[in-house]
N, CA, C and O atoms as a Tinker XYZ file with bonds, in Angstrom:
   556  protein
     1  N    122.746000   95.876000   71.406000    73     2
     2  CA   122.658000   96.866000   72.460000    64     1     3
     3  C    123.142000   96.217000   73.762000    63     2     4     5
     4  O    122.753000   95.094000   74.084000    81     3
     5  N    123.990000   96.930000   74.503000    73     3     6
     6  CA   124.482000   96.350000   75.752000    64     5     7
     7  C    123.428000   96.475000   76.857000    63     6     8     9
     8  O    122.449000   97.210000   76.722000    81     7
     9  N    123.651000   95.736000   77.957000    73     7    10
    10  CA   122.661000   95.679000   79.038000    64     9    11
    11  C    122.395000   97.034000   79.679000    63    10    12    13
    12  O    121.255000   97.339000   80.028000    81    11
    13  N    123.441000   97.856000   79.838000    73    11    14
    14  CA   123.240000   99.174000   80.456000    64    13    15
    15  C    122.367000  100.067000   79.589000    63    14    16    17
    16  O    121.491000  100.775000   80.085000    81    15
    17  N    122.619000  100.023000   78.286000    73    15    18
    18  CA   121.816000  100.844000   77.376000    64    17    19
    19  C    120.368000  100.340000   77.329000    63    18    20    21
    20  O    119.433000  101.141000   77.300000    81    19
    21  N    120.186000   99.027000   77.322000    73    19    22
    22  CA   118.838000   98.454000   77.334000    64    21    23
    23  C    118.122000   98.858000   78.615000    63    22    24    25
    24  O    116.956000   99.252000   78.578000    81    23
    25  N    118.814000   98.763000   79.753000    73    23    26
    26  CA   118.210000   99.133000   81.036000    64    25    27
    27  C    117.802000  100.597000   81.041000    63    26    28    29
    28  O    116.703000  100.934000   81.480000    81    27
    29  N    118.673000  101.465000   80.558000    73    27    30
    30  CA   118.371000  102.899000   80.541000    64    29    31
    31  C    117.183000  103.198000   79.624000    63    30    32    33
    32  O    116.286000  103.954000   79.998000    81    31
    33  N    117.173000  102.618000   78.446000    73    31    34
    34  CA   116.085000  102.829000   77.492000    64    33    35
    35  C    114.772000  102.264000   78.032000    63    34    36    37
    36  O    113.741000  102.934000   77.986000    81    35
    37  N    114.810000  101.052000   78.534000    73    35    38
    38  CA   113.595000  100.419000   79.043000    64    37    39
    39  C    113.065000  101.140000   80.280000    63    38    40    41
    40  O    111.852000  101.247000   80.455000    81    39
    41  N    113.951000  101.633000   81.135000    73    39    42
    42  CA   113.515000  102.396000   82.309000    64    41    43
    43  C    112.768000  103.649000   81.877000    63    42    44    45
    44  O    111.710000  103.966000   82.419000    81    43
    45  N    113.312000  104.352000   80.912000    73    43    46
    46  CA   112.651000  105.549000   80.382000    64    45    47
    47  C    111.275000  105.187000   79.819000    63    46    48    49
    48  O    110.305000  105.919000   80.019000    81    47
    49  N    111.197000  104.068000   79.122000    73    47    50
    50  CA   109.919000  103.631000   78.552000    64    49    51
    51  C    108.900000  103.298000   79.647000    63    50    52    53
    52  O    107.720000  103.621000   79.509000    81    51
    53  N    109.342000  102.657000   80.729000    73    51    54
    54  CA   108.430000  102.317000   81.828000    64    53    55
    55  C    107.917000  103.591000   82.496000    63    54    56    57
    56  O    106.736000  103.685000   82.831000    81    55
    57  N    108.792000  104.563000   82.689000    73    55    58
    58  CA   108.374000  105.834000   83.295000    64    57    59
    59  C    107.355000  106.532000   82.399000    63    58    60    61
    60  O    106.314000  106.985000   82.876000    81    59
    61  N    107.650000  106.621000   81.106000    73    59    62
    62  CA   106.733000  107.268000   80.155000    64    61    63
    63  C    105.392000  106.536000   80.135000    63    62    64    65
    64  O    104.335000  107.167000   80.109000    81    63
    65  N    105.438000  105.209000   80.146000    73    63    66
    66  CA   104.202000  104.418000   80.145000    64    65    67
    67  C    103.351000  104.759000   81.359000    63    66    68    69
    68  O    102.148000  104.992000   81.232000    81    67
    69  N    103.963000  104.789000   82.524000    73    67    70
    70  CA   103.212000  105.078000   83.748000    64    69    71
    71  C    102.648000  106.497000   83.748000    63    70    72    73
    72  O    101.533000  106.715000   84.222000    81    71
    73  N    103.386000  107.447000   83.233000    73    71    74
    74  CA   102.886000  108.827000   83.128000    64    73    75
    75  C    101.713000  108.891000   82.153000    63    74    76    77
    76  O    100.720000  109.568000   82.418000    81    75
    77  N    101.826000  108.189000   81.033000    73    75    78
    78  CA   100.748000  108.181000   80.039000    64    77    79
    79  C     99.471000  107.575000   80.607000    63    78    80    81
    80  O     98.376000  108.052000   80.307000    81    79
    81  N     99.594000  106.541000   81.416000    73    79    82
    82  CA    98.414000  105.920000   82.031000    64    81    83
    83  C     97.688000  106.935000   82.900000    63    82    84    85
    84  O     96.467000  107.072000   82.817000    81    83
    85  N     98.438000  107.642000   83.732000    73    83    86
    86  CA    97.817000  108.625000   84.625000    64    85    87
    87  C     97.156000  109.742000   83.821000    63    86    88    89
    88  O     96.034000  110.143000   84.130000    81    87
    89  N     97.830000  110.243000   82.806000    73    87    90
    90  CA    97.270000  111.318000   81.978000    64    89    91
    91  C     95.995000  110.855000   81.271000    63    90    92    93
    92  O     94.998000  111.576000   81.257000    81    91
    93  N     96.025000  109.666000   80.690000    73    91    94
    94  CA    94.831000  109.153000   80.002000    64    93    95
    95  C     93.678000  108.918000   80.969000    63    94    96    97
    96  O     92.532000  109.253000   80.667000    81    95
    97  N     93.976000  108.349000   82.122000    73    95    98
    98  CA    92.918000  108.109000   83.112000    64    97    99
    99  C     92.290000  109.430000   83.543000    63    98   100   101
   100  O     91.068000  109.523000   83.653000    81    99
   101  N     93.098000  110.438000   83.785000    73    99   102
   102  CA    92.568000  111.750000   84.159000    64   101   103
   103  C     91.769000  112.375000   83.021000    63   102   104   105
   104  O     90.790000  113.082000   83.261000    81   103
   105  N     92.181000  112.118000   81.790000    73   103   106
   106  CA    91.462000  112.648000   80.635000    64   105   107
   107  C     90.066000  112.038000   80.525000    63   106   108   109
   108  O     89.151000  112.690000   80.022000    81   107
   109  N     89.888000  110.810000   80.983000    73   107   110
   110  CA    88.588000  110.143000   80.940000    64   109   111
   111  C     87.647000  110.592000   82.043000    63   110   112   113
   112  O     86.446000  110.337000   81.966000    81   111
   113  N     88.169000  111.258000   83.073000    73   111   114
   114  CA    87.394000  111.543000   84.278000    64   113   115
   115  C     86.067000  112.241000   83.981000    63   114   116   117
   116  O     85.022000  111.759000   84.418000    81   115
   117  N     86.074000  113.357000   83.253000    73   115   118
   118  CA    84.837000  114.110000   82.985000    64   117   119
   119  C     83.832000  113.286000   82.190000    63   118   120   121
   120  O     82.633000  113.333000   82.464000    81   119
   121  N     84.307000  112.546000   81.222000    73   119   122
   122  CA    83.427000  111.695000   80.420000    64   121   123
   123  C     82.748000  110.643000   81.300000    63   122   124   125
   124  O     81.538000  110.433000   81.216000    81   123
   125  N     83.551000  109.986000   82.146000    73   123   126
   126  CA    83.010000  108.958000   83.037000    64   125   127
   127  C     82.035000  109.577000   84.029000    63   126   128   129
   128  O     80.964000  109.022000   84.274000    81   127
   129  N     82.394000  110.712000   84.595000    73   127   130
   130  CA    81.545000  111.379000   85.577000    64   129   131
   131  C     80.184000  111.722000   84.974000    63   130   132   133
   132  O     79.146000  111.440000   85.572000    81   131
   133  N     80.194000  112.338000   83.774000    73   131   134
   134  CA    78.929000  112.701000   83.120000    64   133   135
   135  C     78.098000  111.459000   82.803000    63   134   136   137
   136  O     76.878000  111.473000   82.966000    81   135
   137  N     78.742000  110.398000   82.355000    73   135   138
   138  CA    78.019000  109.166000   82.024000    64   137   139
   139  C     77.404000  108.534000   83.268000    63   138   140   141
   140  O     76.268000  108.059000   83.232000    81   139
   141  N     78.148000  108.529000   84.358000    73   139   142
   142  CA    77.635000  107.914000   85.587000    64   141   143
   143  C     76.509000  108.733000   86.214000    63   142   144   145
   144  O     75.641000  108.176000   86.887000    81   143
   145  N     76.515000  110.045000   85.999000    73   143   146
   146  CA    75.435000  110.889000   86.534000    64   145   147
   147  C     74.100000  110.549000   85.881000    63   146   148   149
   148  O     73.049000  110.852000   86.446000    81   147
   149  N     74.118000  109.930000   84.711000    73   147   150
   150  CA    72.891000  109.571000   83.998000    64   149   151
   151  C     72.282000  108.253000   84.483000    63   150   152   153
   152  O     71.147000  107.926000   84.138000    81   151
   153  N     73.026000  107.514000   85.270000    73   151   154
   154  CA    72.552000  106.222000   85.760000    64   153   155
   155  C     71.746000  106.438000   87.035000    63   154   156   157
   156  O     72.125000  107.237000   87.892000    81   155
   157  N     70.650000  105.731000   87.151000    73   155   158
   158  CA    69.819000  105.828000   88.352000    64   157   159
   159  C     70.602000  105.337000   89.566000    63   158   160   161
   160  O     71.350000  104.362000   89.487000    81   159
   161  N     70.418000  106.024000   90.683000    73   159   162
   162  CA    71.157000  105.680000   91.897000    64   161   163
   163  C     70.905000  104.246000   92.348000    63   162   164   165
   164  O     71.809000  103.602000   92.881000    81   163
   165  N     69.688000  103.732000   92.143000    73   163   166
   166  CA    69.399000  102.368000   92.584000    64   165   167
   167  C     70.091000  101.313000   91.715000    63   166   168   169
   168  O     70.103000  100.135000   92.072000    81   167
   169  N     70.660000  101.717000   90.593000    73   167   170
   170  CA    71.403000  100.798000   89.739000    64   169   171
   171  C     72.908000  100.853000   90.002000    63   170   172   173
   172  O     73.662000  100.023000   89.495000    81   171
   173  N     73.336000  101.826000   90.790000    73   171   174
   174  CA    74.768000  102.015000   91.027000    64   173   175
   175  C     75.410000  100.832000   91.738000    63   174   176   177
   176  O     76.556000  100.491000   91.443000    81   175
   177  N     74.708000  100.204000   92.657000    73   175   178
   178  CA    75.318000   99.081000   93.377000    64   177   179
   179  C     75.595000   97.913000   92.433000    63   178   180   181
   180  O     76.605000   97.224000   92.572000    81   179
   181  N     74.692000   97.691000   91.466000    73   179   182
   182  CA    74.934000   96.639000   90.472000    64   181   183
   183  C     76.161000   96.972000   89.626000    63   182   184   185
   184  O     77.006000   96.115000   89.368000    81   183
   185  N     76.242000   98.224000   89.203000    73   183   186
   186  CA    77.395000   98.652000   88.413000    64   185   187
   187  C     78.676000   98.542000   89.228000    63   186   188   189
   188  O     79.708000   98.116000   88.710000    81   187
   189  N     78.617000   98.918000   90.476000    73   187   190
   190  CA    79.778000   98.824000   91.360000    64   189   191
   191  C     80.247000   97.374000   91.483000    63   190   192   193
   192  O     81.449000   97.110000   91.514000    81   191
   193  N     79.326000   96.461000   91.552000    73   191   194
   194  CA    79.670000   95.032000   91.632000    64   193   195
   195  C     80.376000   94.573000   90.354000    63   194   196   197
   196  O     81.399000   93.891000   90.412000    81   195
   197  N     79.821000   94.951000   89.207000    73   195   198
   198  CA    80.413000   94.550000   87.925000    64   197   199
   199  C     81.807000   95.150000   87.763000    63   198   200   201
   200  O     82.743000   94.453000   87.373000    81   199
   201  N     81.941000   96.424000   88.059000    73   199   202
   202  CA    83.245000   97.089000   87.926000    64   201   203
   203  C     84.257000   96.464000   88.877000    63   202   204   205
   204  O     85.423000   96.291000   88.521000    81   203
   205  N     83.819000   96.128000   90.077000    73   203   206
   206  CA    84.722000   95.492000   91.047000    64   205   207
   207  C     85.208000   94.135000   90.544000    63   206   208   209
   208  O     86.377000   93.793000   90.719000    81   207
   209  N     84.323000   93.364000   89.925000    73   207   210
   210  CA    84.729000   92.068000   89.367000    64   209   211
   211  C     85.730000   92.265000   88.223000    63   210   212   213
   212  O     86.717000   91.536000   88.120000    81   211
   213  N     85.466000   93.246000   87.375000    73   211   214
   214  CA    86.404000   93.529000   86.290000    64   213   215
   215  C     87.753000   93.995000   86.834000    63   214   216   217
   216  O     88.802000   93.627000   86.305000    81   215
   217  N     87.722000   94.799000   87.885000    73   215   218
   218  CA    88.961000   95.272000   88.501000    64   217   219
   219  C     89.777000   94.107000   89.056000    63   218   220   221
   220  O     90.993000   94.058000   88.876000    81   219
   221  N     89.117000   93.180000   89.723000    73   219   222
   222  CA    89.820000   92.008000   90.257000    64   221   223
   223  C     90.437000   91.199000   89.116000    63   222   224   225
   224  O     91.568000   90.724000   89.230000    81   223
   225  N     89.706000   91.044000   88.032000    73   223   226
   226  CA    90.203000   90.285000   86.880000    64   225   227
   227  C     91.443000   90.936000   86.289000    63   226   228   229
   228  O     92.432000   90.250000   86.028000    81   227
   229  N     91.410000   92.232000   86.075000    73   227   230
   230  CA    92.554000   92.899000   85.467000    64   229   231
   231  C     93.729000   92.964000   86.451000    63   230   232   233
   232  O     94.885000   92.925000   86.029000    81   231
   233  N     93.449000   93.060000   87.741000    73   231   234
   234  CA    94.538000   93.009000   88.734000    64   233   235
   235  C     95.219000   91.643000   88.688000    63   234   236   237
   236  O     96.444000   91.551000   88.767000    81   235
   237  N     94.431000   90.598000   88.563000    73   235   238
   238  CA    95.003000   89.257000   88.448000    64   237   239
   239  C     95.892000   89.161000   87.209000    63   238   240   241
   240  O     97.004000   88.636000   87.276000    81   239
   241  N     95.404000   89.664000   86.092000    73   239   242
   242  CA    96.196000   89.633000   84.854000    64   241   243
   243  C     97.483000   90.432000   85.030000    63   242   244   245
   244  O     98.546000   90.004000   84.581000    81   243
   245  N     97.392000   91.577000   85.675000    73   243   246
   246  CA    98.571000   92.414000   85.883000    64   245   247
   247  C     99.605000   91.700000   86.756000    63   246   248   249
   248  O    100.798000   91.736000   86.457000    81   247
   249  N     99.155000   91.055000   87.829000    73   247   250
   250  CA   100.090000   90.351000   88.705000    64   249   251
   251  C    100.622000   89.072000   88.071000    63   250   252   253
   252  O    101.722000   88.631000   88.404000    81   251
   253  N     99.863000   88.476000   87.170000    73   251   254
   254  CA   100.324000   87.258000   86.497000    64   253   255
   255  C    101.431000   87.569000   85.492000    63   254   256   257
   256  O    102.285000   86.726000   85.218000    81   255
   257  N    101.409000   88.769000   84.950000    73   255   258
   258  CA   102.440000   89.167000   83.995000    64   257   259
   259  C    103.759000   89.392000   84.735000    63   258   260   261
   260  O    103.774000   89.872000   85.869000    81   259
   261  N    104.854000   89.040000   84.081000    73   259   262
   262  CA   106.171000   89.347000   84.640000    64   261   263
   263  C    107.125000   89.710000   83.515000    63   262   264   265
   264  O    107.151000   89.070000   82.464000    81   263
   265  N    107.910000   90.753000   83.762000    73   263   266
   266  CA   108.913000   91.163000   82.777000    64   265   267
   267  C    109.986000   90.089000   82.581000    63   266   268   269
   268  O    110.660000   90.077000   81.551000    81   267
   269  N    110.151000   89.203000   83.538000    73   267   270
   270  CA   111.220000   88.217000   83.446000    64   269   271
   271  C    111.037000   87.282000   82.258000    63   270   272   273
   272  O    111.990000   86.627000   81.836000    81   271
   273  N    109.845000   87.213000   81.722000    73   271   274
   274  CA   109.588000   86.345000   80.569000    64   273   275
   275  C    109.756000   87.078000   79.248000    63   274   276   277
   276  O    109.436000   86.538000   78.189000    81   275
   277  N    110.260000   88.314000   79.306000    73   275   278
   278  CA   110.446000   89.117000   78.097000    64   277   279
   279  C    111.932000   89.260000   77.782000    63   278   280   281
   280  O    112.768000   89.354000   78.681000    81   279
   281  N    112.233000   89.275000   76.518000    73   279   282
   282  CA   113.615000   89.516000   76.076000    64   281   283
   283  C    113.705000   90.981000   75.671000    63   282   284   285
   284  O    113.311000   91.351000   74.565000    81   283
   285  N    114.222000   91.810000   76.568000    73   283   286
   286  CA   114.244000   93.247000   76.342000    64   285   287
   287  C    115.266000   93.685000   75.299000    63   286   288   289
   288  O    115.278000   94.849000   74.900000    81   287
   289  N    116.119000   92.771000   74.854000    73   287   290
   290  CA   117.038000   93.131000   73.780000    64   289   291
   291  C    116.307000   93.151000   72.438000    63   290   292   293
   292  O    116.799000   93.726000   71.467000    81   291
   293  N    115.130000   92.522000   72.386000    73   291   294
   294  CA   114.310000   92.542000   71.179000    64   293   295
   295  C    113.230000   93.615000   71.339000    63   294   296   297
   296  O    112.427000   93.568000   72.271000    81   295
   297  N    113.224000   94.560000   70.435000    73   295   298
   298  CA   112.297000   95.691000   70.537000    64   297   299
   299  C    110.848000   95.214000   70.548000    63   298   300   301
   300  O    110.038000   95.737000   71.313000    81   299
   301  N    110.511000   94.246000   69.726000    73   299   302
   302  CA   109.122000   93.751000   69.685000    64   301   303
   303  C    108.687000   93.184000   71.036000    63   302   304   305
   304  O    107.586000   93.465000   71.510000    81   303
   305  N    109.543000   92.400000   71.638000    73   303   306
   306  CA   109.209000   91.809000   72.945000    64   305   307
   307  C    109.052000   92.887000   74.008000    63   306   308   309
   308  O    108.147000   92.827000   74.840000    81   307
   309  N    109.948000   93.877000   73.971000    73   307   310
   310  CA   109.896000   94.969000   74.938000    64   309   311
   311  C    108.607000   95.755000   74.786000    63   310   312   313
   312  O    107.958000   96.077000   75.781000    81   311
   313  N    108.229000   96.067000   73.558000    73   311   314
   314  CA   107.012000   96.849000   73.320000    64   313   315
   315  C    105.756000   96.050000   73.623000    63   314   316   317
   316  O    104.758000   96.610000   74.077000    81   315
   317  N    105.794000   94.750000   73.377000    73   315   318
   318  CA   104.639000   93.920000   73.762000    64   317   319
   319  C    104.471000   93.907000   75.277000    63   318   320   321
   320  O    103.351000   93.981000   75.783000    81   319
   321  N    105.579000   93.813000   75.993000    73   319   322
   322  CA   105.515000   93.855000   77.466000    64   321   323
   323  C    104.968000   95.200000   77.932000    63   322   324   325
   324  O    104.114000   95.253000   78.817000    81   323
   325  N    105.461000   96.287000   77.336000    73   323   326
   326  CA   104.962000   97.619000   77.709000    64   325   327
   327  C    103.484000   97.773000   77.348000    63   326   328   329
   328  O    102.714000   98.344000   78.120000    81   327
   329  N    103.094000   97.277000   76.204000    73   327   330
   330  CA   101.696000   97.401000   75.784000    64   329   331
   331  C    100.769000   96.616000   76.720000    63   330   332   333
   332  O     99.715000   97.112000   77.118000    81   331
   333  N    101.166000   95.406000   77.061000    73   331   334
   334  CA   100.339000   94.597000   77.970000    64   333   335
   335  C    100.195000   95.301000   79.322000    63   334   336   337
   336  O     99.084000   95.444000   79.832000    81   335
   337  N    101.305000   95.736000   79.896000    73   335   338
   338  CA   101.224000   96.386000   81.207000    64   337   339
   339  C    100.522000   97.736000   81.109000    63   338   340   341
   340  O     99.845000   98.144000   82.052000    81   339
   341  N    100.669000   98.430000   79.992000    73   339   342
   342  CA    99.955000   99.698000   79.789000    64   341   343
   343  C     98.448000   99.465000   79.815000    63   342   344   345
   344  O     97.716000  100.197000   80.481000    81   343
   345  N     97.990000   98.456000   79.099000    73   343   346
   346  CA    96.561000   98.150000   79.055000    64   345   347
   347  C     96.060000   97.754000   80.442000    63   346   348   349
   348  O     95.026000   98.248000   80.892000    81   347
   349  N     96.781000   96.875000   81.115000    73   347   350
   350  CA    96.362000   96.461000   82.467000    64   349   351
   351  C     96.282000   97.660000   83.405000    63   350   352   353
   352  O     95.297000   97.833000   84.122000    81   351
   353  N     97.316000   98.480000   83.394000    73   351   354
   354  CA    97.364000   99.609000   84.329000    64   353   355
   355  C     96.333000  100.673000   83.980000    63   354   356   357
   356  O     95.764000  101.295000   84.877000    81   355
   357  N     96.083000  100.891000   82.698000    73   355   358
   358  CA    95.054000  101.852000   82.307000    64   357   359
   359  C     93.679000  101.359000   82.751000    63   358   360   361
   360  O     92.876000  102.130000   83.276000    81   359
   361  N     93.414000  100.079000   82.539000    73   359   362
   362  CA    92.127000   99.518000   82.982000    64   361   363
   363  C     91.980000   99.620000   84.500000    63   362   364   365
   364  O     90.907000   99.960000   84.998000    81   363
   365  N     93.039000   99.332000   85.227000    73   363   366
   366  CA    92.992000   99.452000   86.688000    64   365   367
   367  C     92.678000  100.890000   87.078000    63   366   368   369
   368  O     91.817000  101.133000   87.923000    81   367
   369  N     93.369000  101.834000   86.467000    73   367   370
   370  CA    93.152000  103.250000   86.790000    64   369   371
   371  C     91.722000  103.679000   86.467000    63   370   372   373
   372  O     91.091000  104.370000   87.267000    81   371
   373  N     91.210000  103.283000   85.321000    73   371   374
   374  CA    89.860000  103.683000   84.920000    64   373   375
   375  C     88.806000  103.003000   85.800000    63   374   376   377
   376  O     87.834000  103.645000   86.199000    81   375
   377  N     88.984000  101.726000   86.105000    73   375   378
   378  CA    88.028000  101.056000   86.992000    64   377   379
   379  C     88.037000  101.675000   88.385000    63   378   380   381
   380  O     86.982000  101.848000   88.994000    81   379
   381  N     89.216000  102.008000   88.888000    73   379   382
   382  CA    89.284000  102.692000   90.185000    64   381   383
   383  C     88.597000  104.050000   90.114000    63   382   384   385
   384  O     87.912000  104.463000   91.050000    81   383
   385  N     88.789000  104.729000   89.005000    73   383   386
   386  CA    88.143000  106.032000   88.796000    64   385   387
   387  C     86.618000  105.893000   88.817000    63   386   388   389
   388  O     85.923000  106.698000   89.437000    81   387
   389  N     86.113000  104.882000   88.145000    73   387   390
   390  CA    84.668000  104.638000   88.121000    64   389   391
   391  C     84.160000  104.358000   89.538000    63   390   392   393
   392  O     83.129000  104.887000   89.952000    81   391
   393  N     84.888000  103.529000   90.269000    73   391   394
   394  CA    84.485000  103.214000   91.643000    64   393   395
   395  C     84.464000  104.471000   92.498000    63   394   396   397
   396  O     83.523000  104.688000   93.261000    81   395
   397  N     85.493000  105.298000   92.375000    73   395   398
   398  CA    85.568000  106.534000   93.165000    64   397   399
   399  C     84.406000  107.467000   92.814000    63   398   400   401
   400  O     83.817000  108.083000   93.702000    81   399
   401  N     84.081000  107.572000   91.547000    73   399   402
   402  CA    82.973000  108.449000   91.136000    64   401   403
   403  C     81.640000  107.917000   91.659000    63   402   404   405
   404  O     80.805000  108.688000   92.131000    81   403
   405  N     81.442000  106.605000   91.577000    73   403   406
   406  CA    80.202000  106.023000   92.107000    64   405   407
   407  C     80.099000  106.291000   93.606000    63   406   408   409
   408  O     79.032000  106.651000   94.104000    81   407
   409  N     81.189000  106.117000   94.310000    73   407   410
   410  CA    81.188000  106.391000   95.754000    64   409   411
   411  C     80.855000  107.863000   96.000000    63   410   412   413
   412  O     80.103000  108.186000   96.920000    81   411
   413  N     81.413000  108.751000   95.184000    73   411   414
   414  CA    81.116000  110.184000   95.336000    64   413   415
   415  C     79.628000  110.464000   95.140000    63   414   416   417
   416  O     79.048000  111.280000   95.857000    81   415
   417  N     79.012000  109.791000   94.170000    73   415   418
   418  CA    77.612000  110.038000   93.858000    64   417   419
   419  C     76.657000  109.394000   94.862000    63   418   420   421
   420  O     75.592000  109.946000   95.141000    81   419
   421  N     77.022000  108.251000   95.401000    73   419   422
   422  CA    76.091000  107.486000   96.234000    64   421   423
   423  C     76.432000  107.550000   97.725000    63   422   424   425
   424  O     75.546000  107.673000   98.571000    81   423
   425  N     77.703000  107.466000   98.026000    73   423   426
   426  CA    78.146000  107.404000   99.428000    64   425   427
   427  C     79.074000  108.581000   99.733000    63   426   428   429
   428  O     80.213000  108.387000  100.159000    81   427
   429  N     78.595000  109.768000   99.517000    73   427   430
   430  CA    79.390000  110.992000   99.604000    64   429   431
   431  C     80.236000  111.118000  100.871000    63   430   432   433
   432  O     81.386000  111.544000  100.768000    81   431
   433  N     79.736000  110.775000  102.058000    73   431   434
   434  CA    80.554000  110.976000  103.261000    64   433   435
   435  C     81.885000  110.212000  103.268000    63   434   436   437
   436  O     82.857000  110.681000  103.861000    81   435
   437  N     81.942000  109.043000  102.617000    73   435   438
   438  CA    83.199000  108.285000  102.619000    64   437   439
   439  C     84.025000  108.487000  101.351000    63   438   440   441
   440  O     85.063000  107.849000  101.175000    81   439
   441  N     83.566000  109.370000  100.471000    73   439   442
   442  CA    84.271000  109.600000   99.207000    64   441   443
   443  C     85.729000  110.004000   99.402000    63   442   444   445
   444  O     86.583000  109.457000   98.705000    81   443
   445  N     86.073000  110.932000  100.312000    73   443   446
   446  CA    87.498000  111.278000  100.462000    64   445   447
   447  C     88.362000  110.077000  100.862000    63   446   448   449
   448  O     89.476000  109.915000  100.363000    81   447
   449  N     87.854000  109.255000  101.747000    73   447   450
   450  CA    88.611000  108.082000  102.181000    64   449   451
   451  C     88.800000  107.099000  101.025000    63   450   452   453
   452  O     89.901000  106.592000  100.810000    81   451
   453  N     87.743000  106.837000  100.295000    73   451   454
   454  CA    87.825000  105.906000   99.161000    64   453   455
   455  C     88.766000  106.453000   98.087000    63   454   456   457
   456  O     89.508000  105.694000   97.465000    81   455
   457  N     88.735000  107.761000   97.872000    73   455   458
   458  CA    89.645000  108.377000   96.900000    64   457   459
   459  C     91.092000  108.170000   97.330000    63   458   460   461
   460  O     91.940000  107.818000   96.511000    81   459
   461  N     91.370000  108.382000   98.587000    73   459   462
   462  CA    92.722000  108.170000   99.111000    64   461   463
   463  C     93.133000  106.705000   98.967000    63   462   464   465
   464  O     94.240000  106.413000   98.513000    81   463
   465  N     92.265000  105.799000   99.345000    73   463   466
   466  CA    92.583000  104.373000   99.254000    64   465   467
   467  C     92.774000  103.926000   97.805000    63   466   468   469
   468  O     93.667000  103.129000   97.516000    81   467
   469  N     91.947000  104.428000   96.903000    73   467   470
   470  CA    92.094000  104.090000   95.481000    64   469   471
   471  C     93.416000  104.624000   94.949000    63   470   472   473
   472  O     94.095000  103.950000   94.174000    81   471
   473  N     93.782000  105.835000   95.363000    73   471   474
   474  CA    95.069000  106.402000   94.954000    64   473   475
   475  C     96.233000  105.567000   95.453000    63   474   476   477
   476  O     97.196000  105.335000   94.723000    81   475
   477  N     96.147000  105.118000   96.692000    73   475   478
   478  CA    97.198000  104.258000   97.246000    64   477   479
   479  C     97.257000  102.910000   96.526000    63   478   480   481
   480  O     98.336000  102.373000   96.275000    81   479
   481  N     96.088000  102.378000   96.201000    73   479   482
   482  CA    96.064000  101.115000   95.456000    64   481   483
   483  C     96.735000  101.285000   94.098000    63   482   484   485
   484  O     97.536000  100.444000   93.690000    81   483
   485  N     96.411000  102.369000   93.399000    73   483   486
   486  CA    97.040000  102.577000   92.099000    64   485   487
   487  C     98.550000  102.797000   92.244000    63   486   488   489
   488  O     99.337000  102.271000   91.457000    81   487
   489  N     98.944000  103.571000   93.247000    73   487   490
   490  CA   100.371000  103.794000   93.493000    64   489   491
   491  C    101.072000  102.458000   93.744000    63   490   492   493
   492  O    102.173000  102.224000   93.245000    81   491
   493  N    100.435000  101.596000   94.512000    73   491   494
   494  CA   101.002000  100.266000   94.744000    64   493   495
   495  C    101.165000   99.477000   93.464000    63   494   496   497
   496  O    102.160000   98.775000   93.283000    81   495
   497  N    100.185000   99.589000   92.568000    73   495   498
   498  CA   100.275000   98.891000   91.278000    64   497   499
   499  C    101.433000   99.443000   90.438000    63   498   500   501
   500  O    102.169000   98.684000   89.806000    81   499
   501  N    101.584000  100.765000   90.438000    73   499   502
   502  CA   102.681000  101.381000   89.688000    64   501   503
   503  C    104.031000  100.965000   90.278000    63   502   504   505
   504  O    104.968000  100.663000   89.539000    81   503
   505  N    104.125000  100.950000   91.602000    73   503   506
   506  CA   105.367000  100.510000   92.245000    64   505   507
   507  C    105.644000   99.041000   91.945000    63   506   508   509
   508  O    106.795000   98.653000   91.746000    81   507
   509  N    104.606000   98.233000   91.911000    73   507   510
   510  CA   104.771000   96.822000   91.551000    64   509   511
   511  C    105.338000   96.699000   90.137000    63   510   512   513
   512  O    106.211000   95.868000   89.883000    81   511
   513  N    104.839000   97.526000   89.222000    73   511   514
   514  CA   105.332000   97.519000   87.846000    64   513   515
   515  C    106.827000   97.806000   87.823000    63   514   516   517
   516  O    107.583000   97.108000   87.148000    81   515
   517  N    107.256000   98.825000   88.555000    73   515   518
   518  CA   108.684000   99.147000   88.618000    64   517   519
   519  C    109.473000   98.035000   89.317000    63   518   520   521
   520  O    110.562000   97.677000   88.869000    81   519
   521  N    108.940000   97.497000   90.393000    73   519   522
   522  CA   109.619000   96.430000   91.114000    64   521   523
   523  C    109.830000   95.221000   90.209000    63   522   524   525
   524  O    110.928000   94.668000   90.148000    81   523
   525  N    108.774000   94.812000   89.506000    73   523   526
   526  CA   108.879000   93.657000   88.618000    64   525   527
   527  C    109.889000   93.923000   87.514000    63   526   528   529
   528  O    110.661000   93.042000   87.137000    81   527
   529  N    109.876000   95.136000   87.004000    73   527   530
   530  CA   110.822000   95.515000   85.958000    64   529   531
   531  C    112.263000   95.435000   86.467000    63   530   532   533
   532  O    113.123000   94.849000   85.810000    81   531
   533  N    112.524000   96.022000   87.631000    73   531   534
   534  CA   113.890000   96.047000   88.149000    64   533   535
   535  C    114.367000   94.691000   88.642000    63   534   536   537
   536  O    115.562000   94.406000   88.559000    81   535
   537  N    113.496000   93.859000   89.142000    73   535   538
   538  CA   113.946000   92.546000   89.589000    64   537   539
   539  C    114.372000   91.695000   88.392000    63   538   540   541
   540  O    115.177000   90.774000   88.529000    81   539
   541  N    113.829000   92.010000   87.231000    73   539   542
   542  CA   114.247000   91.322000   86.019000    64   541   543
   543  C    115.674000   91.718000   85.638000    63   542   544   545
   544  O    116.473000   90.867000   85.247000    81   543
   545  N    115.990000   93.004000   85.752000    73   543   546
   546  CA   117.289000   93.499000   85.325000    64   545   547
   547  C    118.378000   93.368000   86.394000    63   546   548   549
   548  O    119.548000   93.164000   86.069000    81   547
   549  N    117.998000   93.485000   87.654000    73   547   550
   550  CA   118.997000   93.454000   88.716000    64   549   551
   551  C    118.986000   92.075000   89.347000    63   550   552   553
   552  O    118.098000   91.733000   90.128000    81   551
   553  N    119.969000   91.311000   89.001000    73   551   554
   554  CA   120.025000   89.917000   89.464000    64   553   555
   555  C    121.072000   89.747000   90.519000    63   554   556
   556  O    121.263000   88.642000   91.028000    81   555
């Protein structure tokens, strides 16, 4: 496969991956919301701390990954790269979702601001994914 065809195919795959992450994260929203409503409010800060630590860990893993170490001419390598980034980005989206829901339940007045900031953080992560992908191909 030539480089242009690989770039076109891989770009389509990255777009589909990012769309799938958003759809799956949104699909989890009601389940997460109902589950969090069952937790006592005085336990929410502990949960928020744990989720925040997990979010930092997965963000580190996401930033440590780079497409430049993948051989996109090999389908297995390309799919492993997509799978790794899919998992990282899905975890980031779900952890952000959990944080936003906890804020909605406990700190209602700042919920709109936190929702906006979480959305911007996720958008930044998605843009980083595209940036890392394109810097690999565009030399």
